[in-house]
N, C-alpha and C positions, 0 to 999 in steps of 0.2 A: 511525652510531648510537653512543651513549654512555650509560653507567650512572651518571655522576657527578650529583651533586645541583646544581640550580640557585637562584640567588637570584631571586626574583620578586616585584615590588612592585605591590601594587593602590594607585593613587593616586586620592584624592578624598574622597568623603563617608563618614562614619562616624557611625552614628545608632541609635536605637531606632526598631524596627517596632513600632507599637501595633496588633497583630493582633486579631481577636475572640478568639482563644485565650489572649491576653496578649501583655506587652512581649517582644520578641525583639531580640538585636543584629543589627544589619543594615547596610545600605549596601553598593553593589555591590563597592568595593574590600575590604572586609572579608570578604563571601561569598566573593570569590575568592580571598583569601589564605588563608582556612580549608580550602577545598577543596584549594588547592595544597598545603598541609602534610599533608593527609591523603593525597594522591598520592605524598608522599616528597620535595618540593622544600622549599625555606625561603620560605614566603609571607610577605610583610611589608606590612601595612596602613600607608600614609603618609596622615596625615588630621590633624584638629584637633578637639578636644572642649573643652567648657567646663570651668571650675573650680567644678563643681558636683556635686551627689549623683548625677546620671545620668552625669556624666562619669566620676566614681569608681567606679559601678557597670560602666562598660564596660571600665576598666582591670581590675577583678577578674573580669569574664567573659572577657576576652582571655588572662590568667593561667590560668583554668581550663581553657580550650581549648587552652592552650600556643602561643599565637600572639604572636609578638614585638610587644611594644608600644613599643619604643624610639623609634620615629619618629612616634608619635602625640603631637601638640602640644597643650599647654593654653592655653586663652584666658580671660584674666581678666575680659572684659567680656561676651561673647556666650555664649549657652547652647549645651548640647549638643543637636545636631539630633534631632528626632524626626519620625515619618511616621505618620500614621493610615492603615491599610490596612483595606479593605473586601474581602470575599472573596465572589464570587457562587457560585451553585449548582454551576458548572462548574469551581470552583477558580481562576477569573481574579481577579487582584488589581487594585484601584483604590487609587491612592495621592493622599493630602492631605500636601504636603510644606511643613514649617513654614520660615520666613524672617523675618529674616536669623538665621542660627546660627553656631556656630563654624566649621564647615567652609566657610563664605562668606569666611574670612579667613586661607586657607593662607599661611604665611610661607615665603619662600625664605630657609633657613639653611645653615651650613657642614656641619651634619649631614646636610641632605637633599642638598646638593651631593655629597658622599662617598658616599651612598647610590647616588645617580643614576650616579656614575662607575663603581661596581662591580657593580651588577646586570645579570644576564642577560637579563631581560625586565621590561617595565612595561606594565600595563594602565590606561589612563585613559578616561574616558567625557565625555559633554557636560554631564550635570547638574552636576557640580561646578564648571563652568566659567560658571556662571549669574551669578557676581558677578566684577566686573572684577579684583579682587585675586587670587583664586584661579585665574582665567584666565590671569593673567600668570605666577603661580607654577606652574602645571601646564606651561605653554609652556616655562620655564626649566627644569623638572626633565626634561622629555623631550628638550630640545635639549642638555641636559648628558650624555646616555647616551652610551656607545661607538658606534662606527659598525655594530659587529656585534650590538649589543643589539637583541633583538625588542620592537618599540614596538606595541602594540595598542591601537587606537582602538575603543571599545566603544560604539557609539551607543547613546544612551539618551535618547529624546525624552519628555519630561515636561512636559505643560501647555505653556506658552511659555517654558521654560527653555532655549532655544536659539536660534541663529541661523545665517544662512548663513556669517557671517564666522568664526564658532566651528566650524562644521562643515567648512568648507573649510581652515581652518589646521590643524585636527587631522589632516585626512585627508593633508596634505602631509607632517606630521611622522610618520605611522604607517608602518610596514611591513605591518601587517595591519590590516584593517577588519572589523569584525564588526557585523552590523544584522540586524533580523528582517523577515520578509514585510511587515509593515504599515509599518515604518519606510522601507523602500527606495523607494517611490514618492514619500513625501514628500521624501526627501532628494535624489532624482534631479530632482524638480520644483524644489527649492530651489536647486539647483546649476545648473538650466537645461540638464540633460544628459538624452540620449534615453533612454528606458525602453521598450524593446519586450518585453522579457521578463526573468526574473530572469538568465539565463545572459548575455543581452546587456548588461544593466546591470552585472554583474560584470565583463565584459570592459571595459566603458567606463571603470569605476572604476579598474581594474588600470592602464590606459593612461593616463588622465587625471591620476594622482596616483603613478605609478610604484610601485604596491604590488606585495607579494610574494604576498600572499594576500587573497581577499576570501570572507568567510563570511556565508552568509545563512541564518538560522534560520528554520523554518516551524512552530513550536510541536510538537504532537504528530505532524505530519507530516514531522519529521525536518529535513534541513539540506542547503545546497549549498555546497561548498568549491570555489574556482576560483582557479587559478594559471595562470601564462603557458603551462606546459606540461601541466596536467593538471586534470581535473575530477572531482569526486567528490560523488554525490548518496546520501543514507541516508534511508530511509523512516521513521525513528523507531521509538518503542516505544510499544505501547498499554499504558496503566498507569491505576490508580486514582488520580486527582490529589487530594491533601490541599490543596495551594495551589502556585501558581506562583512564589512569592517565592523568588528566589535560584537558580531553575533556569537560567537565561540565564549567571548568573555561574558556575555549576558546569561549564556546557557550556564557556565561554571558558578556564576554569583547566585543564580536560583538554585543550582545543585547544592551549594554551600548553605542556602538559606535553609531548605528542606533537611539536609542531612544533620545539621547542629539541632534541630527540633525533633530528631528522631522519626521523621515522617516515613512511611512505607515507601520502598523503592519506585513502585508504580506512580504515587502520587509525586514524588520529587521528579521523575522521569518527564510526565506530563508537564509540570510547571516550567521546568528547564527548557523543554522544546517550544514552549509558548513564548518563553523569555527571547530565546534566540530568533524565534520567527519574526517577533515583533521588532527588533533591533534591524534584522535584514530587511524588512519592509520598510525601514526609514533610511534616511541618509546619514553617514557617519556611525560611530560608537556610542555616542552619548546623547540620543534623541530625547526630547521633551514630551512626555505623555500629554496627550490633548485633554484627559480626565485628569482630577487631582491625585488619584491613586493608580500605581501602575497595574494593581489587580485588575482594575475596570478595563484597562488598555489590553492586558494579555486575555482576558474572558472573551475579547472580540475576535481573537485568533481562531479559526475554526477550518 
């Protein structure tokens, strides 16, 4: 166990979510980095935005949120990413993701190489790898991290923005894989792996890709964490859902926060479910805690 602060990178898309309630800063890496900061570590988004008004607004918002924007690239040709979000009566979000946009053209630079070499953890997904250039850059970044760096592949299946090759390559690079209960059967079928149950599937993924941890989230029904030595299940928290935007990213941020500190799986699972539930009870993926410390807000989730 350690109390030192860690450098944690959210690698991939940075964009504006156009919600029914208005425009909100989003993208899984940005949501992840923001919650990482609230938990006390240095969360850094590594992404690319346009040299346009929407891009300028993103930098202004990151400054307001006290999120490091030093590794956000500017693209002189392609626009800042946007996503049109519809939220149903149960708070479930549906996404229409614009393309091509700036984060489809992530560039491998010396600055990013240095960040990769010094970070303690990096979280990357499948969505930002929908273009050939960003796919190659993300593989470069993850491959340039130190052997001890925690590499989290957060599966994010959106429309047809994924492939067997991207999923398999990403899992081979990862030490932790996180996916939800709806994505699990799709991924297992895509990889031609047996899927008798969630536990069995987690064991198969652990073995097939030499992973250290598999996480399967189940929405408001909690989550399963599985390592070679331990299994932890959490029932989740019953809350009034505002929308589910960013809830999974908050879960991942808390998961990484506990994992790099070598906390027991049940403790990690508890905190991650609390973080996800808190964000789902708020509007958007980057809500502001009403109390100075996020831990106090999470403690009120019951």
